[in-house]
Each structure stands twice: as structure tokens, then as C-alpha cells.
C-alpha positions in Angstrom: -10.7 -123.6 -22.5 -11.5 -126.4 -20.4 -15.1 -126.7 -21.9 -13.3 -127.2 -25.3 -10.6 -129.5 -23.8 -13.3 -132.0 -22.0 -15.5 -131.7 -25.4 -12.7 -133.0 -27.6 -11.7 -135.4 -25.6 -15.0 -136.7 -25.2 -15.7 -136.9 -29.1 -12.8 -138.9 -29.6 -14.9 -141.8 -28.6 -17.9 -142.6 -30.6 -19.5 -144.8 -28.0 -18.8 -142.3 -25.1 -16.3 -142.6 -21.9 -16.0 -142.2 -18.5 -15.1 -139.6 -16.0 -12.0 -141.3 -14.7 -10.9 -141.5 -18.5 -11.9 -138.1 -19.0 -9.6 -136.8 -16.6 -6.3 -138.6 -17.7 -7.1 -137.3 -21.6 -7.5 -133.4 -20.3 -4.4 -133.9 -18.2 -2.6 -134.7 -21.5 -3.3 -130.8 -21.9 -3.5 -129.4 -18.7 -3.8 -130.5 -15.4 -7.1 -130.8 -13.7 -8.3 -132.3 -10.6 -11.5 -134.6 -10.8 -13.2 -132.2 -8.5 -12.9 -129.4 -11.0 -13.7 -131.5 -13.9 -17.1 -133.2 -12.7 -18.8 -129.5 -12.6 -17.5 -129.3 -16.1 -19.2 -132.2 -17.0 -22.7 -131.3 -15.2 -22.5 -128.3 -16.9 -21.7 -129.4 -20.4 -24.9 -132.0 -19.9 -26.9 -129.4 -18.9 -26.2 -127.4 -21.6 -27.3 -130.3 -23.9 -23.5 -130.6 -24.9 -23.4 -134.6 -23.6 -25.7 -136.9 -22.9 -24.9 -139.1 -19.9 -25.7 -142.8 -19.5 -24.7 -145.7 -16.9 -23.7 -149.2 -17.8 -22.4 -151.9 -15.4 -18.4 -152.6 -15.3 -16.5 -155.0 -12.6 -20.2 -155.0 -10.7 -20.5 -151.5 -10.3 -22.2 -148.8 -12.6 -20.0 -146.5 -14.5 -20.9 -143.4 -15.8 -20.3 -142.3 -19.3 -20.2 -139.3 -21.2 -21.0 -139.1 -25.0 -21.2 -136.0 -27.0 -24.3 -134.9 -28.8 -25.1 -133.1 -32.0 -25.4 -129.5 -29.8 -22.1 -130.2 -28.3 -20.3 -131.4 -31.7 -21.4 -127.7 -33.1 -20.0 -126.2 -29.8 -17.0 -128.0 -29.9 -16.4 -126.8 -33.9 -16.9 -123.6 -32.3 -14.3 -123.6 -29.7 -11.9 -125.1 -32.7 -12.6 -122.1 -35.0 -11.7 -119.3 -32.2 -9.0 -121.6 -31.1 -7.5 -121.2 -34.5 -7.9 -117.2 -34.5 -6.4 -116.9 -31.1 -3.5 -119.1 -31.8 -2.9 -117.1 -34.9 -2.6 -114.2 -33.2 -0.5 -115.6 -30.6 1.8 -117.1 -33.2 2.4 -113.5 -34.7 3.2 -112.3 -31.9 6.0 -114.8 -31.2 7.6 -114.6 -34.5 10.9 -113.7 -34.4 11.4 -114.7 -31.0 14.3 -117.0 -30.1 
């Protein structure tokens, strides 16, 4: 689930986004620490779902992450799985108040 959330957050920024902003965006859905997030980013990069580049910002280099075509396909797969999963859970909750 965390991979899917990270890919969704990164996909919102066409030119890519940086680690701290990704952390803040992911925290809108679930609580996550930066120490948990960065291994996920590295794994997604290794799996060719994200590409990485550095750009100067405020006198220092900032690492940016951008979703790849492989990452978009993976995100679409996660989204399809999510729709099925939430549909089943919603059926279980029908009538519960």
C-alpha cells in the first residue's frame, strides 16, 4: 500500500518532486516517517518506477523523484487492485451504522 501511495503522490507532479514534499503528501493518507519513506523511494527507483535527478535549491542540491512509464503502469495496477479491495470491504460494511 505504501508503494502505491508514494507513486500516486509523485505522479501528481509532472516534473517530479522531492523527498520532504513526498513525505508531507503521503502523511495526508497515512502516518509515515522519513526513515520509512526513503527505502521505499530507493526500491521504487531500483524497480524503475521512479527516476531520480538532483537540482540546486537554496544553495544545495535537492533530490527529485519523477514517475516513469513503468511506474505509471504499476500505479494503474495498484489502483485497479484498490478498487476491487475497497469494493469488497464496502460490501462487508453495508448496513452497519
